PyMOL commands that place a pseudoatom at each C-alpha (Angstrom):
pseudoatom trace, name=CA, resn=MET, resi=1, chain=A, elem=C, hetatm=0, pos=[0.017, 0.016, -0.006]
pseudoatom trace, name=CA, resn=ARG, resi=2, chain=A, elem=C, hetatm=0, pos=[2.912, 2.331, -0.621]
pseudoatom trace, name=CA, resn=PRO, resi=3, chain=A, elem=C, hetatm=0, pos=[2.744, 3.162, -4.348]
pseudoatom trace, name=CA, resn=LEU, resi=4, chain=A, elem=C, hetatm=0, pos=[5.061, 6.218, -3.938]
pseudoatom trace, name=CA, resn=ARG, resi=5, chain=A, elem=C, hetatm=0, pos=[7.817, 4.481, -1.952]
pseudoatom trace, name=CA, resn=LEU, resi=6, chain=A, elem=C, hetatm=0, pos=[10.301, 4.722, -4.840]
pseudoatom trace, name=CA, resn=LEU, resi=7, chain=A, elem=C, hetatm=0, pos=[9.904, 8.528, -5.235]
pseudoatom trace, name=CA, resn=ASP, resi=8, chain=A, elem=C, hetatm=0, pos=[12.185, 10.970, -3.518]
pseudoatom trace, name=CA, resn=ARG, resi=9, chain=A, elem=C, hetatm=0, pos=[10.774, 13.545, -1.113]
pseudoatom trace, name=CA, resn=ALA, resi=10, chain=A, elem=C, hetatm=0, pos=[10.696, 16.275, -3.817]
pseudoatom trace, name=CA, resn=GLY, resi=11, chain=A, elem=C, hetatm=0, pos=[8.751, 14.022, -6.162]
pseudoatom trace, name=CA, resn=ILE, resi=12, chain=A, elem=C, hetatm=0, pos=[6.229, 13.259, -3.456]
pseudoatom trace, name=CA, resn=LEU, resi=13, chain=A, elem=C, hetatm=0, pos=[5.755, 16.940, -2.665]
pseudoatom trace, name=CA, resn=ARG, resi=14, chain=A, elem=C, hetatm=0, pos=[5.235, 17.738, -6.368]
pseudoatom trace, name=CA, resn=ARG, resi=15, chain=A, elem=C, hetatm=0, pos=[2.563, 15.066, -6.565]
pseudoatom trace, name=CA, resn=PHE, resi=16, chain=A, elem=C, hetatm=0, pos=[0.958, 16.356, -3.385]
pseudoatom trace, name=CA, resn=GLU, resi=17, chain=A, elem=C, hetatm=0, pos=[0.700, 19.875, -4.777]
pseudoatom trace, name=CA, resn=HIS, resi=18, chain=A, elem=C, hetatm=0, pos=[-0.826, 18.449, -7.986]
pseudoatom trace, name=CA, resn=ALA, resi=19, chain=A, elem=C, hetatm=0, pos=[-3.342, 16.424, -5.883]
pseudoatom trace, name=CA, resn=LEU, resi=20, chain=A, elem=C, hetatm=0, pos=[-4.382, 19.600, -4.055]
pseudoatom trace, name=CA, resn=LEU, resi=21, chain=A, elem=C, hetatm=0, pos=[-4.868, 21.481, -7.292]
pseudoatom trace, name=CA, resn=GLU, resi=22, chain=A, elem=C, hetatm=0, pos=[-6.959, 18.655, -8.785]
pseudoatom trace, name=CA, resn=GLY, resi=23, chain=A, elem=C, hetatm=0, pos=[-8.854, 17.843, -5.616]
pseudoatom trace, name=CA, resn=ASP, resi=24, chain=A, elem=C, hetatm=0, pos=[-7.495, 14.333, -5.809]
pseudoatom trace, name=CA, resn=GLY, resi=25, chain=A, elem=C, hetatm=0, pos=[-7.863, 12.969, -2.257]
pseudoatom trace, name=CA, resn=ALA, resi=26, chain=A, elem=C, hetatm=0, pos=[-6.559, 9.524, -3.067]
pseudoatom trace, name=CA, resn=LEU, resi=27, chain=A, elem=C, hetatm=0, pos=[-3.310, 10.809, -4.542]
pseudoatom trace, name=CA, resn=GLY, resi=28, chain=A, elem=C, hetatm=0, pos=[-2.989, 13.301, -1.761]
pseudoatom trace, name=CA, resn=ALA, resi=29, chain=A, elem=C, hetatm=0, pos=[-3.533, 10.652, 0.860]
pseudoatom trace, name=CA, resn=HIS, resi=30, chain=A, elem=C, hetatm=0, pos=[-0.805, 8.469, -0.658]
pseudoatom trace, name=CA, resn=CYS, resi=31, chain=A, elem=C, hetatm=0, pos=[1.589, 11.413, -0.588]
pseudoatom trace, name=CA, resn=VAL, resi=32, chain=A, elem=C, hetatm=0, pos=[0.826, 12.238, 3.068]
pseudoatom trace, name=CA, resn=HIS, resi=33, chain=A, elem=C, hetatm=0, pos=[0.987, 8.598, 3.945]
pseudoatom trace, name=CA, resn=GLU, resi=34, chain=A, elem=C, hetatm=0, pos=[4.399, 8.066, 2.348]
pseudoatom trace, name=CA, resn=LEU, resi=35, chain=A, elem=C, hetatm=0, pos=[5.871, 11.108, 4.077]
pseudoatom trace, name=CA, resn=TRP, resi=36, chain=A, elem=C, hetatm=0, pos=[4.432, 9.833, 7.330]
pseudoatom trace, name=CA, resn=MET, resi=37, chain=A, elem=C, hetatm=0, pos=[6.002, 6.399, 6.869]
pseudoatom trace, name=CA, resn=ARG, resi=38, chain=A, elem=C, hetatm=0, pos=[9.370, 8.116, 6.235]
pseudoatom trace, name=CA, resn=GLY, resi=39, chain=A, elem=C, hetatm=0, pos=[9.216, 9.958, 9.513]
pseudoatom trace, name=CA, resn=GLU, resi=40, chain=A, elem=C, hetatm=0, pos=[8.276, 13.414, 8.336]
pseudoatom trace, name=CA, resn=PHE, resi=41, chain=A, elem=C, hetatm=0, pos=[7.873, 15.934, 11.176]
pseudoatom trace, name=CA, resn=ALA, resi=42, chain=A, elem=C, hetatm=0, pos=[4.549, 15.908, 12.964]
pseudoatom trace, name=CA, resn=GLN, resi=43, chain=A, elem=C, hetatm=0, pos=[3.884, 19.591, 12.151]
pseudoatom trace, name=CA, resn=SER, resi=44, chain=A, elem=C, hetatm=0, pos=[4.430, 18.919, 8.460]
pseudoatom trace, name=CA, resn=ILE, resi=45, chain=A, elem=C, hetatm=0, pos=[2.034, 15.945, 8.517]
pseudoatom trace, name=CA, resn=GLU, resi=46, chain=A, elem=C, hetatm=0, pos=[-0.631, 17.920, 10.365]
pseudoatom trace, name=CA, resn=ALA, resi=47, chain=A, elem=C, hetatm=0, pos=[-0.288, 20.844, 7.974]
pseudoatom trace, name=CA, resn=ALA, resi=48, chain=A, elem=C, hetatm=0, pos=[-0.498, 18.452, 4.927]
pseudoatom trace, name=CA, resn=LEU, resi=49, chain=A, elem=C, hetatm=0, pos=[-3.588, 16.725, 6.386]
pseudoatom trace, name=CA, resn=GLU, resi=50, chain=A, elem=C, hetatm=0, pos=[-5.280, 20.123, 6.965]
pseudoatom trace, name=CA, resn=ARG, resi=51, chain=A, elem=C, hetatm=0, pos=[-4.581, 21.268, 3.418]
pseudoatom trace, name=CA, resn=LEU, resi=52, chain=A, elem=C, hetatm=0, pos=[-5.724, 17.950, 1.958]
pseudoatom trace, name=CA, resn=TRP, resi=53, chain=A, elem=C, hetatm=0, pos=[-9.023, 18.022, 3.918]
pseudoatom trace, name=CA, resn=ARG, resi=54, chain=A, elem=C, hetatm=0, pos=[-9.625, 21.610, 2.706]
pseudoatom trace, name=CA, resn=SER, resi=55, chain=A, elem=C, hetatm=0, pos=[-8.940, 20.730, -0.928]
pseudoatom trace, name=CA, resn=ALA, resi=56, chain=A, elem=C, hetatm=0, pos=[-10.203, 17.172, -1.409]
pseudoatom trace, name=CA, resn=SER, resi=57, chain=A, elem=C, hetatm=0, pos=[-12.311, 16.046, 1.508]
pseudoatom trace, name=CA, resn=ARG, resi=58, chain=A, elem=C, hetatm=0, pos=[-14.842, 14.163, -0.634]
pseudoatom trace, name=CA, resn=SER, resi=59, chain=A, elem=C, hetatm=0, pos=[-12.272, 11.902, -2.228]
pseudoatom trace, name=CA, resn=ILE, resi=60, chain=A, elem=C, hetatm=0, pos=[-9.929, 11.102, 0.675]
pseudoatom trace, name=CA, resn=PRO, resi=61, chain=A, elem=C, hetatm=0, pos=[-9.896, 7.316, 1.273]
pseudoatom trace, name=CA, resn=GLU, resi=62, chain=A, elem=C, hetatm=0, pos=[-11.019, 6.119, 4.664]
pseudoatom trace, name=CA, resn=TRP, resi=63, chain=A, elem=C, hetatm=0, pos=[-7.640, 4.547, 5.440]
pseudoatom trace, name=CA, resn=LEU, resi=64, chain=A, elem=C, hetatm=0, pos=[-5.927, 7.888, 6.001]
pseudoatom trace, name=CA, resn=PRO, resi=65, chain=A, elem=C, hetatm=0, pos=[-6.020, 8.946, 9.638]
pseudoatom trace, name=CA, resn=MET, resi=66, chain=A, elem=C, hetatm=0, pos=[-7.268, 12.416, 10.321]
pseudoatom trace, name=CA, resn=ARG, resi=67, chain=A, elem=C, hetatm=0, pos=[-4.453, 13.393, 12.702]
pseudoatom trace, name=CA, resn=HIS, resi=68, chain=A, elem=C, hetatm=0, pos=[-0.760, 12.726, 13.166]
pseudoatom trace, name=CA, resn=ILE, resi=69, chain=A, elem=C, hetatm=0, pos=[0.065, 9.690, 15.281]
pseudoatom trace, name=CA, resn=HIS, resi=70, chain=A, elem=C, hetatm=0, pos=[3.840, 9.286, 15.637]
pseudoatom trace, name=CA, resn=TRP, resi=71, chain=A, elem=C, hetatm=0, pos=[3.625, 5.514, 16.001]
pseudoatom trace, name=CA, resn=LEU, resi=72, chain=A, elem=C, hetatm=0, pos=[1.600, 4.886, 12.854]
pseudoatom trace, name=CA, resn=PRO, resi=73, chain=A, elem=C, hetatm=0, pos=[4.624, 3.349, 10.966]
pseudoatom trace, name=CA, resn=ALA, resi=74, chain=A, elem=C, hetatm=0, pos=[5.124, 0.919, 13.815]
pseudoatom trace, name=CA, resn=LEU, resi=75, chain=A, elem=C, hetatm=0, pos=[1.418, 0.024, 13.679]
pseudoatom trace, name=CA, resn=TYR, resi=76, chain=A, elem=C, hetatm=0, pos=[1.748, -0.874, 10.019]
pseudoatom trace, name=CA, resn=ASP, resi=77, chain=A, elem=C, hetatm=0, pos=[4.857, -2.919, 10.673]
pseudoatom trace, name=CA, resn=ILE, resi=78, chain=A, elem=C, hetatm=0, pos=[3.305, -4.886, 13.503]
pseudoatom trace, name=CA, resn=THR, resi=79, chain=A, elem=C, hetatm=0, pos=[-0.044, -5.568, 11.791]
pseudoatom trace, name=CA, resn=ALA, resi=80, chain=A, elem=C, hetatm=0, pos=[1.856, -6.690, 8.625]
pseudoatom trace, name=CA, resn=ARG, resi=81, chain=A, elem=C, hetatm=0, pos=[3.239, -9.633, 10.620]
pseudoatom trace, name=CA, resn=PHE, resi=82, chain=A, elem=C, hetatm=0, pos=[-0.246, -11.169, 10.754]
pseudoatom trace, name=CA, resn=THR, resi=83, chain=A, elem=C, hetatm=0, pos=[-1.431, -12.989, 7.649]
pseudoatom trace, name=CA, resn=VAL, resi=84, chain=A, elem=C, hetatm=0, pos=[-4.176, -15.452, 6.831]
pseudoatom trace, name=CA, resn=GLU, resi=85, chain=A, elem=C, hetatm=0, pos=[-4.884, -17.503, 3.757]
pseudoatom trace, name=CA, resn=ARG, resi=86, chain=A, elem=C, hetatm=0, pos=[-8.580, -18.329, 3.820]
pseudoatom trace, name=CA, resn=SER, resi=87, chain=A, elem=C, hetatm=0, pos=[-11.457, -15.905, 3.621]
pseudoatom trace, name=CA, resn=GLY, resi=88, chain=A, elem=C, hetatm=0, pos=[-14.398, -15.695, 5.940]
pseudoatom trace, name=CA, resn=GLY, resi=89, chain=A, elem=C, hetatm=0, pos=[-16.772, -13.232, 7.496]
pseudoatom trace, name=CA, resn=SER, resi=90, chain=A, elem=C, hetatm=0, pos=[-14.772, -11.592, 10.292]
pseudoatom trace, name=CA, resn=ASN, resi=91, chain=A, elem=C, hetatm=0, pos=[-12.788, -8.400, 10.410]
pseudoatom trace, name=CA, resn=ILE, resi=92, chain=A, elem=C, hetatm=0, pos=[-9.957, -7.110, 12.606]
pseudoatom trace, name=CA, resn=TYR, resi=93, chain=A, elem=C, hetatm=0, pos=[-10.217, -3.389, 13.360]
pseudoatom trace, name=CA, resn=LEU, resi=94, chain=A, elem=C, hetatm=0, pos=[-8.261, -0.725, 15.230]
pseudoatom trace, name=CA, resn=ILE, resi=95, chain=A, elem=C, hetatm=0, pos=[-9.712, 2.351, 16.846]
pseudoatom trace, name=CA, resn=LEU, resi=96, chain=A, elem=C, hetatm=0, pos=[-7.654, 5.368, 17.829]
pseudoatom trace, name=CA, resn=LEU, resi=97, chain=A, elem=C, hetatm=0, pos=[-8.270, 6.290, 21.529]
pseudoatom trace, name=CA, resn=ASP, resi=98, chain=A, elem=C, hetatm=0, pos=[-7.778, 9.771, 22.991]
pseudoatom trace, name=CA, resn=TYR, resi=99, chain=A, elem=C, hetatm=0, pos=[-5.768, 9.886, 26.203]
pseudoatom trace, name=CA, resn=ALA, resi=100, chain=A, elem=C, hetatm=0, pos=[-4.938, 13.561, 26.096]
pseudoatom trace, name=CA, resn=ASP, resi=101, chain=A, elem=C, hetatm=0, pos=[-6.268, 13.903, 29.622]
pseudoatom trace, name=CA, resn=ARG, resi=102, chain=A, elem=C, hetatm=0, pos=[-3.675, 11.461, 30.906]
pseudoatom trace, name=CA, resn=ARG, resi=103, chain=A, elem=C, hetatm=0, pos=[0.074, 11.744, 31.364]
pseudoatom trace, name=CA, resn=GLY, resi=104, chain=A, elem=C, hetatm=0, pos=[2.348, 10.383, 28.708]
pseudoatom trace, name=CA, resn=GLU, resi=105, chain=A, elem=C, hetatm=0, pos=[1.302, 9.330, 25.212]
pseudoatom trace, name=CA, resn=PRO, resi=106, chain=A, elem=C, hetatm=0, pos=[-1.929, 11.164, 24.190]
pseudoatom trace, name=CA, resn=TYR, resi=107, chain=A, elem=C, hetatm=0, pos=[-3.205, 8.243, 22.056]
pseudoatom trace, name=CA, resn=GLY, resi=108, chain=A, elem=C, hetatm=0, pos=[-3.887, 4.570, 22.425]
pseudoatom trace, name=CA, resn=VAL, resi=109, chain=A, elem=C, hetatm=0, pos=[-5.456, 1.927, 20.322]
pseudoatom trace, name=CA, resn=TYR, resi=110, chain=A, elem=C, hetatm=0, pos=[-8.379, -0.449, 20.698]
pseudoatom trace, name=CA, resn=VAL, resi=111, chain=A, elem=C, hetatm=0, pos=[-8.081, -3.885, 19.002]
pseudoatom trace, name=CA, resn=GLY, resi=112, chain=A, elem=C, hetatm=0, pos=[-11.243, -5.668, 18.089]
pseudoatom trace, name=CA, resn=MET, resi=113, chain=A, elem=C, hetatm=0, pos=[-12.877, -8.243, 15.792]
pseudoatom trace, name=CA, resn=SER, resi=114, chain=A, elem=C, hetatm=0, pos=[-16.388, -8.263, 14.314]
pseudoatom trace, name=CA, resn=ARG, resi=115, chain=A, elem=C, hetatm=0, pos=[-18.466, -9.503, 11.465]
pseudoatom trace, name=CA, resn=TYR, resi=116, chain=A, elem=C, hetatm=0, pos=[-19.270, -5.812, 10.776]
pseudoatom trace, name=CA, resn=SER, resi=117, chain=A, elem=C, hetatm=0, pos=[-17.001, -3.517, 8.797]
pseudoatom trace, name=CA, resn=PRO, resi=118, chain=A, elem=C, hetatm=0, pos=[-14.588, -1.517, 10.937]
pseudoatom trace, name=CA, resn=ALA, resi=119, chain=A, elem=C, hetatm=0, pos=[-16.577, 1.688, 10.274]
pseudoatom trace, name=CA, resn=GLN, resi=120, chain=A, elem=C, hetatm=0, pos=[-19.888, 0.064, 11.127]
pseudoatom trace, name=CA, resn=ARG, resi=121, chain=A, elem=C, hetatm=0, pos=[-18.445, -1.426, 14.301]
pseudoatom trace, name=CA, resn=PHE, resi=122, chain=A, elem=C, hetatm=0, pos=[-16.999, 1.933, 15.355]
pseudoatom trace, name=CA, resn=GLU, resi=123, chain=A, elem=C, hetatm=0, pos=[-20.432, 3.558, 14.880]
pseudoatom trace, name=CA, resn=GLN, resi=124, chain=A, elem=C, hetatm=0, pos=[-21.942, 0.764, 17.016]
pseudoatom trace, name=CA, resn=HIS, resi=125, chain=A, elem=C, hetatm=0, pos=[-19.405, 1.353, 19.784]
pseudoatom trace, name=CA, resn=LYS, resi=126, chain=A, elem=C, hetatm=0, pos=[-20.094, 5.139, 19.733]
pseudoatom trace, name=CA, resn=ALA, resi=127, chain=A, elem=C, hetatm=0, pos=[-23.842, 4.528, 19.834]
pseudoatom trace, name=CA, resn=GLY, resi=128, chain=A, elem=C, hetatm=0, pos=[-23.463, 2.227, 22.890]
pseudoatom trace, name=CA, resn=ILE, resi=129, chain=A, elem=C, hetatm=0, pos=[-24.254, -0.983, 21.063]
pseudoatom trace, name=CA, resn=ARG, resi=130, chain=A, elem=C, hetatm=0, pos=[-22.149, -3.745, 22.610]
pseudoatom trace, name=CA, resn=SER, resi=131, chain=A, elem=C, hetatm=0, pos=[-19.692, -1.005, 23.262]
pseudoatom trace, name=CA, resn=ALA, resi=132, chain=A, elem=C, hetatm=0, pos=[-16.313, -1.169, 24.952]
pseudoatom trace, name=CA, resn=GLY, resi=133, chain=A, elem=C, hetatm=0, pos=[-16.173, 1.625, 27.521]
pseudoatom trace, name=CA, resn=SER, resi=134, chain=A, elem=C, hetatm=0, pos=[-12.810, 2.787, 26.261]
pseudoatom trace, name=CA, resn=VAL, resi=135, chain=A, elem=C, hetatm=0, pos=[-14.169, 3.245, 22.674]
pseudoatom trace, name=CA, resn=LEU, resi=136, chain=A, elem=C, hetatm=0, pos=[-17.419, 4.815, 23.874]
pseudoatom trace, name=CA, resn=LYS, resi=137, chain=A, elem=C, hetatm=0, pos=[-15.493, 7.370, 25.984]
pseudoatom trace, name=CA, resn=ARG, resi=138, chain=A, elem=C, hetatm=0, pos=[-12.242, 7.800, 24.126]
pseudoatom trace, name=CA, resn=GLY, resi=139, chain=A, elem=C, hetatm=0, pos=[-12.732, 6.531, 20.535]
pseudoatom trace, name=CA, resn=ILE, resi=140, chain=A, elem=C, hetatm=0, pos=[-11.717, 9.095, 17.940]
pseudoatom trace, name=CA, resn=GLU, resi=141, chain=A, elem=C, hetatm=0, pos=[-11.533, 7.261, 14.577]
pseudoatom trace, name=CA, resn=VAL, resi=142, chain=A, elem=C, hetatm=0, pos=[-10.947, 3.954, 12.947]
pseudoatom trace, name=CA, resn=LEU, resi=143, chain=A, elem=C, hetatm=0, pos=[-7.409, 3.226, 11.818]
pseudoatom trace, name=CA, resn=THR, resi=144, chain=A, elem=C, hetatm=0, pos=[-8.375, 1.368, 8.673]
pseudoatom trace, name=CA, resn=GLY, resi=145, chain=A, elem=C, hetatm=0, pos=[-5.116, 1.229, 6.737]
pseudoatom trace, name=CA, resn=PRO, resi=146, chain=A, elem=C, hetatm=0, pos=[-3.076, -1.094, 8.953]
pseudoatom trace, name=CA, resn=THR, resi=147, chain=A, elem=C, hetatm=0, pos=[-5.719, -3.820, 8.888]
pseudoatom trace, name=CA, resn=LEU, resi=148, chain=A, elem=C, hetatm=0, pos=[-6.913, -3.767, 5.320]
pseudoatom trace, name=CA, resn=HIS, resi=149, chain=A, elem=C, hetatm=0, pos=[-5.303, -7.214, 4.815]
pseudoatom trace, name=CA, resn=LEU, resi=150, chain=A, elem=C, hetatm=0, pos=[-7.179, -8.585, 7.890]
pseudoatom trace, name=CA, resn=GLN, resi=151, chain=A, elem=C, hetatm=0, pos=[-10.681, -8.129, 6.537]
pseudoatom trace, name=CA, resn=ARG, resi=152, chain=A, elem=C, hetatm=0, pos=[-13.116, -10.930, 5.636]
pseudoatom trace, name=CA, resn=ILE, resi=153, chain=A, elem=C, hetatm=0, pos=[-11.109, -13.624, 7.347]
pseudoatom trace, name=CA, resn=ARG, resi=154, chain=A, elem=C, hetatm=0, pos=[-12.156, -16.784, 9.239]
pseudoatom trace, name=CA, resn=ARG, resi=155, chain=A, elem=C, hetatm=0, pos=[-13.552, -16.201, 12.718]
pseudoatom trace, name=CA, resn=ARG, resi=156, chain=A, elem=C, hetatm=0, pos=[-11.052, -18.610, 14.268]
pseudoatom trace, name=CA, resn=ASP, resi=157, chain=A, elem=C, hetatm=0, pos=[-8.137, -16.663, 12.697]
pseudoatom trace, name=CA, resn=ALA, resi=158, chain=A, elem=C, hetatm=0, pos=[-9.655, -13.352, 13.691]
pseudoatom trace, name=CA, resn=ALA, resi=159, chain=A, elem=C, hetatm=0, pos=[-10.010, -14.459, 17.333]
pseudoatom trace, name=CA, resn=ARG, resi=160, chain=A, elem=C, hetatm=0, pos=[-6.402, -15.540, 17.402]
pseudoatom trace, name=CA, resn=ILE, resi=161, chain=A, elem=C, hetatm=0, pos=[-5.075, -12.443, 15.659]
pseudoatom trace, name=CA, resn=GLU, resi=162, chain=A, elem=C, hetatm=0, pos=[-7.089, -10.101, 17.865]
pseudoatom trace, name=CA, resn=VAL, resi=163, chain=A, elem=C, hetatm=0, pos=[-5.357, -11.423, 20.963]
pseudoatom trace, name=CA, resn=GLU, resi=164, chain=A, elem=C, hetatm=0, pos=[-1.917, -11.678, 19.425]
pseudoatom trace, name=CA, resn=LEU, resi=165, chain=A, elem=C, hetatm=0, pos=[-2.085, -8.293, 17.771]
pseudoatom trace, name=CA, resn=ALA, resi=166, chain=A, elem=C, hetatm=0, pos=[-3.067, -6.611, 21.060]
pseudoatom trace, name=CA, resn=ALA, resi=167, chain=A, elem=C, hetatm=0, pos=[-0.176, -8.312, 22.816]
pseudoatom trace, name=CA, resn=ALA, resi=168, chain=A, elem=C, hetatm=0, pos=[2.306, -7.330, 20.088]
pseudoatom trace, name=CA, resn=LEU, resi=169, chain=A, elem=C, hetatm=0, pos=[1.166, -3.658, 20.150]
pseudoatom trace, name=CA, resn=ALA, resi=170, chain=A, elem=C, hetatm=0, pos=[1.398, -3.550, 23.910]
pseudoatom trace, name=CA, resn=ASP, resi=171, chain=A, elem=C, hetatm=0, pos=[4.851, -5.091, 23.726]
pseudoatom trace, name=CA, resn=ALA, resi=172, chain=A, elem=C, hetatm=0, pos=[5.834, -2.268, 21.314]
pseudoatom trace, name=CA, resn=GLY, resi=173, chain=A, elem=C, hetatm=0, pos=[4.888, 0.259, 24.071]
pseudoatom trace, name=CA, resn=LEU, resi=174, chain=A, elem=C, hetatm=0, pos=[1.448, 1.326, 22.832]
pseudoatom trace, name=CA, resn=ARG, resi=175, chain=A, elem=C, hetatm=0, pos=[-1.453, 1.828, 25.198]
pseudoatom trace, name=CA, resn=VAL, resi=176, chain=A, elem=C, hetatm=0, pos=[-3.801, -0.980, 24.155]
pseudoatom trace, name=CA, resn=GLN, resi=177, chain=A, elem=C, hetatm=0, pos=[-7.444, -1.779, 25.008]
pseudoatom trace, name=CA, resn=GLY, resi=178, chain=A, elem=C, hetatm=0, pos=[-9.489, -4.723, 23.756]
pseudoatom trace, name=CA, resn=GLY, resi=179, chain=A, elem=C, hetatm=0, pos=[-7.844, -7.697, 22.244]
pseudoatom trace, name=CA, resn=HIS, resi=180, chain=A, elem=C, hetatm=0, pos=[-9.774, -10.333, 24.167]
for i in range(1, 180): cmd.bond("trace and resi %d" % i, "trace and resi %d" % (i + 1))
show_as sticks, trace
zoom trace
């Protein structure tokens, strides 16, 4: 999911400006995402996200987070370790949690599995339907990109991955909820 990985920074920035001019949210999202994966400064990512939302909000793909999270590259790396071969009806999903009112890292992540799409399940959590308290109170947005490869998988695989992914993220130092 990194179609611009072979471009240098200047090439990515040129494409980003083109995306803004054309209102191309998908291209702009790939540009921001690639800069993010390369460790671009948080202020630069936040500014690029703001510009992209102003110019192309209707066409930005759902996998692009709406705010800078410094550990997003690690999230992609860790989730990429989990693979499955057979398809099914379950989905793994991640939800960004807001811990700005606490000391330390202002964000955490909720790990879950469901037969619903990640976006539908997030809406259910926020509506109080079989909701985890952490998501109801602190859920900000679904982090779709890192788990795109973990959609429509067998329930047995999803149950195992949910637990193992939560543990792996916690081992990496992230504040984790769910994963049971």
